[in-house]
C-alpha positions in Angstrom: 137.6 106.0 106.0 136.9 102.5 107.2 133.4 100.9 107.3 133.0 101.6 111.1 133.8 105.3 110.7 131.4 105.6 107.7 128.6 103.8 109.6 129.1 106.0 112.7 129.1 109.2 110.5 126.0 108.1 108.6 124.1 107.1 111.8 125.0 110.5 113.3 123.8 112.3 110.2 120.6 110.1 110.2 119.9 111.0 113.8 120.4 114.7 113.1 118.1 114.5 110.0 115.4 112.7 112.0 115.5 115.2 114.8 115.1 118.0 112.2 112.3 116.0 110.5 114.1 116.3 107.2 112.5 113.5 105.1 114.9 113.9 102.2 118.1 113.6 104.3 116.6 110.9 106.4 115.8 108.9 103.3 119.2 109.5 101.8 121.1 108.4 104.9 118.9 105.3 105.3 119.6 104.3 101.7 123.3 104.7 102.0 123.4 102.7 105.3 121.4 100.0 103.5 123.9 100.1 100.6 126.8 99.6 103.0 124.9 96.7 104.7 124.2 95.1 101.3 127.9 95.4 100.3 128.9 93.5 103.4 126.5 90.6 102.7 128.3 87.4 101.6 127.4 86.0 98.2 124.4 83.7 98.1 126.6 80.8 96.9 128.8 81.0 100.0 127.8 78.1 102.2 129.9 77.3 105.3 127.6 74.5 106.3 126.3 71.2 105.3 122.9 70.1 106.3 123.1 68.0 109.4 119.8 68.2 111.2 117.9 65.0 111.6 114.7 66.7 112.4 114.6 69.7 109.9 115.5 69.1 106.2 118.3 71.3 105.1 119.1 72.7 108.5 122.2 72.4 110.7 122.5 71.4 114.3 124.1 73.6 116.9 124.0 77.1 118.2 125.1 79.6 115.5 126.0 76.7 113.2 124.1 78.3 110.4 125.8 81.7 110.6 128.1 83.0 107.8 130.5 85.8 108.5 129.8 89.1 106.7 132.3 90.5 104.3 134.7 93.2 105.6 134.9 96.3 103.5 138.2 98.1 103.2 138.5 101.9 103.1 138.8 101.7 99.3 135.6 99.7 99.1 133.7 102.2 101.2 135.1 105.1 99.1 134.1 103.3 95.9 130.6 102.6 97.2 130.1 106.2 98.2 131.4 107.4 94.8 129.1 104.9 93.0 126.1 106.2 95.0 127.0 109.8 94.0 127.5 108.8 90.4 124.2 107.0 90.2 122.3 110.0 91.6 124.0 112.4 89.2 123.3 110.1 86.2 119.6 109.7 87.3 119.4 113.5 87.8 120.6 114.0 84.2 118.1 111.5 83.0 115.2 113.1 84.9 116.2 116.6 83.6 116.2 115.3 80.1 112.7 114.1 80.6 111.6 117.4 81.9 111.2 116.2 85.5 113.0 119.1 87.0 111.9 118.6 90.6 113.1 115.0 90.7 116.4 116.0 89.0 117.0 118.7 91.6 116.3 116.3 94.5 118.8 113.8 93.2 121.4 116.5 92.6 120.9 117.7 96.2 121.3 114.1 97.5 124.6 113.7 95.6 125.8 117.0 97.0 124.9 116.0 100.5 126.7 112.7 100.2 129.8 114.4 98.9 129.7 117.1 101.6 129.4 114.4 104.4 132.3 112.4 103.1 134.6 115.1 101.8 134.8 116.9 105.2 136.6 114.0 106.8 
């Protein structure tokens, strides 16, 4: 699944969760969409511009001159990101269960299962 398909699928799931007023699913889908957006962000050290503005220090002149292209995620990158999100939730669930926080552990397990269910069906 490429990034556009994943984003469409997540936004559709988010819309459905919001209509159902399901706070847990809404929060999960927003978190995963945010993780995808963050994965597309270029590294901070990437700078395609040199300051050239005479009026503003460190700025560049020209329309869109300061824009830097976002990274393009491959299907493998998306799959790895989803797998990492599932793995993180499962690990946190185990940690919470070990601390006796059963409700939080169950919530994280449900989130991992929802993520797997959404992306395994395609």
